[in-house]
Residue, then its C-alpha position, 0 to 999 in steps of 0.5 A: m418913390a419909383n414909377n410903378v407904371k414904368k416897371i409894369w410896362a418894362s415887365g411886359k404887363v398891362v397897367v390898370n388905371a383909375w380915373l378921378a372926376i370927384p374932387s375928394g381925398f376920401s374918394a381917392e383913398v377908396m379908389a387907391q385901395c381897390g387894386f389899380d396900378s395907377v390913379t389919374v386925377d382928371m383936371q380936364h373934364g372932371v370936377q377937379d382943381y389944383q387943390s383937390m388934386i393935391q388932396c387926392f395925391q395925399a390921400m392915396q400916397t400910402h398906397p402902391v399906386t402911381p399918381m397921374v393927372r390929365v391936365p386941361w390943356n397943353e399949357p406950360g403953367i399947369i403942366g409944371k404945377v401938377l408935376d411940382g404937386g407930385a404927378y408921375g405922369v401927365i396925360c395931355p389932351m388934343i395933341n394933334t401935331k409933332e410941334e404940339a407934342e414937342a412943346f408938351v415934352s418940353y413943358c414936362k422936362y427940366p433943362p437941358r431936355g426941356s423948359r420946365s421951371n425948377g420948384p418941385i414944392r411937393a414932388m421932392m418929398y417923394g424921394e431922398a433930399g436933393t435927388y428929385q431933379t436928377t431923376a425927374n426927367a426919366e421918371t415922369l411920363c409924357i402921355p399925349m392924347l390921340e383923339t382927333r382926325k388930325a392927330v391920326e394923320n400925324m400919328e407917326s410924327i407925334l410918336d417919333v418925338e423923343g420923350i413920349a412914353g405912351v399915348y392915350v386914346g380918347p375914344s369919344d372925341l376920336g369918334f366924334s371927329y370922324g362924325l360918329v356918336p361919342k362913346l368909349d367902347r368903339e366897334e366901327p371898322e374905321i376906328i378899329k383900324i386906327y387902333e391897330k395901326l397905333i398899336k403897331e406904331c407904338d410897338k415899333r418905338g417901345i411906346a405904351p398905347g393906352i385907352h379909356c374904357s367904359g368898364w372891364e369888358g371893354a378893357v379886356r377887349n382892348i388889352n387883347m388887342g394890344f393896349r398896355l394901359v386901360t382906364l376903367m370909366n371913372d369914380s363917379g361912373l363906377l359909383a353910379m353904375s353900382a348904385k343903379s345895379h343894387i337899386a334895380q336888384t332890390r326892386k326886382g327881388s322885392g317882388g314889387k314892394a319897393 
């Protein structure tokens, strides 16, 4: 299976990404049918573990979405394991320095580019027999998260690391590190200035900037700013949002009977 995220970026278009916090294959299957380009299993803040990640991947495998994972941390064991499980992209939190970015890429890539151990137990089923190791370094995406003041200070050196395919903004933690209230859709001038610089530096290097959004309105604003991957909240948030909206409209439309 070719990496559809890479194809979309190469065409100049924007990737619309789903985010799975719910540890359910059925939830993943539903989300995979909704029109997203990629679906990311969140193992950092979601209620996901390795087994539920595999179930999510299995449930959405028949749909044309690229499976990705946000790992809990920049640690070689879990990074290699999610790739072996079939992840085509790895989003890694709290990458704050060039050295941390280099280590992250090394964990994702096979020798001689990196130090990933060979054993793609499930990932090798995605391609023809014996071909996975020959294409994995090119097809798997390394996407560090930029979400702290320190990462902003080291932005250019992080983006210069060979093997970085994209960078993913965590708006809540980024704002938090600047003494602001943690939230997804940011409008503060100092944060917007960071976004603008990040987009400019990514464009120089052919790297795709991505960002987490609270919904379609924030996603559209960020696309128009220049972001090339946008995540629409997460599955649990979308579920709650829809349910609250329908309940409110039911009570309103019933004229006080409900």
